[in-house]
C-alpha positions in Angstrom: 17.0 -5.4 -6.7 16.6 -1.8 -5.0 18.8 -1.0 -2.2 16.7 1.6 -0.9 13.1 2.3 0.3 10.1 3.9 -1.5 8.6 6.8 0.5 4.8 6.5 0.0 3.5 8.7 2.8 2.5 12.3 1.8 3.8 13.6 5.2 7.2 12.1 4.3 7.0 14.2 1.1 5.8 17.4 2.7 8.5 17.1 5.3 11.6 16.9 3.1 9.7 19.8 0.8 9.7 21.9 4.0 12.6 20.9 6.4 15.3 19.1 3.9 17.7 20.9 1.9 17.4 21.1 -1.9 19.2 21.8 -4.9 17.6 22.7 -8.6 19.3 21.2 -11.5 17.9 22.3 -15.2 17.3 18.2 -15.3 15.8 17.3 -11.8 15.5 19.0 -8.3 16.9 17.1 -5.4 15.6 17.3 -1.9 17.7 15.7 1.0 17.3 15.4 4.5 18.9 12.8 7.2 16.7 10.1 8.7 17.4 8.1 11.9 16.3 4.8 10.1 19.8 3.9 8.8 17.9 3.2 5.6 18.2 5.0 2.0 14.4 6.0 1.4 13.3 7.7 -2.2 10.6 9.3 -3.6 10.2 10.3 -7.2 7.6 12.8 -8.1 6.3 13.8 -11.7 3.8 16.4 -12.5 1.4 16.5 -15.5 3.3 19.3 -16.4 6.0 16.9 -17.5 4.0 15.3 -20.2 1.7 12.2 -20.9 2.0 9.1 -19.2 4.7 7.8 -21.2 7.1 10.8 -20.9 6.3 10.6 -16.9 7.3 7.1 -16.7 10.7 7.7 -18.8 11.5 10.5 -16.4 11.0 7.9 -13.3 13.0 5.3 -15.0 15.9 7.3 -16.0 15.9 8.9 -12.2 15.9 5.3 -10.8 18.6 4.2 -13.1 20.8 7.1 -12.5 20.1 6.3 -8.7 21.0 2.8 -8.7 24.5 3.5 -10.5 25.3 6.0 -7.8 24.2 3.7 -5.0 26.6 1.1 -6.5 29.6 3.3 -5.8 28.6 5.2 -2.7 26.4 4.2 0.6 23.4 6.7 1.0 22.1 5.1 4.2 20.3 7.4 6.6 19.2 9.6 4.0 15.9 10.5 2.8 15.6 11.8 -0.8 12.8 13.3 -3.1 13.8 13.7 -6.9 11.1 15.9 -8.5 11.2 15.7 -12.5 11.3 18.4 -14.8 10.1 18.9 -18.4 13.8 18.7 -19.4 14.4 14.9 -17.8 11.8 13.6 -20.5 14.4 14.9 -23.4 17.9 14.5 -22.1 20.2 11.4 -22.3 20.4 9.4 -18.7 24.2 10.3 -18.3 22.9 14.0 -18.0 20.8 13.1 -15.4 23.3 11.1 -13.5 25.7 14.0 -13.7 23.0 16.3 -12.4 22.1 14.2 -9.6 25.7 13.6 -8.6 26.3 17.2 -8.6 23.5 17.8 -6.8 24.6 15.5 -4.0 27.9 16.9 -3.8 26.6 20.4 -3.3 24.0 18.9 -0.5 27.0 17.3 1.5 25.8 13.5 0.7 28.7 12.5 -0.8 32.1 13.7 -1.0 
């Protein structure tokens, strides 16, 4: 069971792209911003540049799995995130994506 809520509205994605902090890693890009809801809200973007549908779905699965491992250890309540998959996301192991995500969260000040 996910401990986060999905971002569905385009205006939420655009708000994070324009006003949120970002951190780019070779495996993914993370946009983060505080919210007032007290919930962790997450959106995942995979464009057609990533590859075919199988590769895009794998990128989303790897990102969701990494996020679940981080959510078990830390509470990310009160934050909005958008994860943008890169072409490298489909080719690397999930541990690489997990370490990139943790490093991005530390850089953005989400976790200590």
